[in-house]
C-alpha positions, 0 to 999 in steps of 0.5 A: 240298866235303865234306858235313861242310863244307856242314853246318858252313856251315849250322850257322853260318847257324843261329848267325847267325839265332839272334841275331835275335828280336823281344824280344832281338836281341843281337849275339854276337861269336863269330858269323862275318861279323857285322860284314858282316851283323848290321846289314844283317839288322836293317835287312832285317827292318825293311824287310820289311813295305814289301816285303810287307805280310804280312811284319811284323817279328814274323812275320819274327823268328819265321821266322828263329828257327824256322830258327835252331832247326832248323839245328844240328849235331844236327838236320842229322846226324839228318836226313841220317843216313838217306841216302847222300850220297857220290858224288852227281853234281852237277846243276842244280836249279831252284826256283820258290818261293812267297811266302806266308810268309817263307822258305817255300822255304828247306827246298828251297834247303837240300836242294839244296845239302846234297846237293851240287847247284847251285841255280837260284832263281826267287823269288816277287815277294812274297819277293825279299829274305830268301833272297838275303840268307841266300845272301850270308851262306852265300857269305861263310862259304864262297865255294865256294857262290858257284858253286852258287847262282844267282838267276834273274830271267828264264826258267829254262834249263839245269836238270836237275830242278825243284821248283815250288810254287804254287796248284792253277791254277799247278800245272797249268801247271807240270805241263805246262811241266815234263813232260819234266823230273824234278819235284816240283810242290806244290799248295795244301794246308791243315791241320786240327785234330780236337777232342773237347772235352777239350782244355785251355785251354793246348792251345786257346791253342796252337791259336790259334798254329796258326791265326794265325801268319803270319796264316793264310797258310801251308799248315801253318796250321789252317784247318778244325776237326772237332768232335763234335756238340754241341760248344760253342765257348765255351772255344775263343773264350776261349782264342784271345782271347790272339791278338786283336792280329791284328786291329790289322794293316790287311791282316788287318782288311781281310780280316776285314771283307770276308770277314765281309760276304760271308758275311753277305750270303750269309746264312751263319750265323757264329760271330764274336768280333771278329777271327775268324769260324767257318763250318760248311763241308765245305771245308778251305780257308777265307779269311783271318780265317775258320776252317771247322768240321764236326761229326762222330759218331765219330773213326773216320769222321774218320780215314777221311775224312782218309786219303781226303783226304790229298792236300789236307792238310798237317798234322793237329793233335789230342790224339793222336786221329788217327794221326800228328797233331802237337801243338797249337802246333807246325804252324809249327815243322817239323823238317828231316825233316818234308817238305812234302806228305810228299814226301822231297825228299832222296830225289828229289834223290839219284835225279834 
């Protein structure tokens, strides 16, 4: 299978996914295999929350639209132009996927297949339906993929390299278990935002998207704010009020009530708006429904701090205050070349 053929299949997948959005799902007659998959996809979206309480239709639609935006011929060409993908010796690559947000492992899945390898997927118990469904669509578009995609329920065997994602605790297990195999082992990371008080309301509303998308469960969700001494959170709370509907989801509300109670019982001082608590804390990893914050004296100290702690951080959001930071509202819209943990997956797959 040529590279151009593989790219064309994923472009078709992007076109298929582009049909599904929360407010305007529309069947397009030119999309391949629609008669087989369109209605089933709608049904899968409706059922996703019964499979995983965090996978509301809104969140699944957002994930599908994000991948529809990414999977264009232009994006695939730009992403892959830097690599030599000719004469790749085919190997079996095992993927152990997380399930914290919908299709969180799709980029690894795509990377393995686009480089010409075979993929052996062990899905998370929290996300067992979405990726297999997309795999079936890919195979329907080009049956040659049938021999290149395997979903594994039991023990992984006969693989040449592994990409595994989990918590810091499971990462230690992965590092020991796969010590004799080439591997990428991904641990827990968090994202932060650096503010200076000059942000516009639109930027702070967008920051709310970075905080609340997927209920804050992703490593690209902002869980920590760095703010200058004397910073007033009034404008922040006013802006994120647009995201107040998050409290109407039972699982989020339960976490809000529980974590707030724990903080108050410990006599921590909190800022609270009824659906989000802010707690002053040096840690980056805040619980669901809470964001930590920390005051700073100057930007240079934060720049140095974040460089030192870069292995704990996935994304940095700011208004160009920090080098290589990203714009507000963009954390959950990564490009194909925005690699998790800044590890170039394609280079790994080409040198394994």
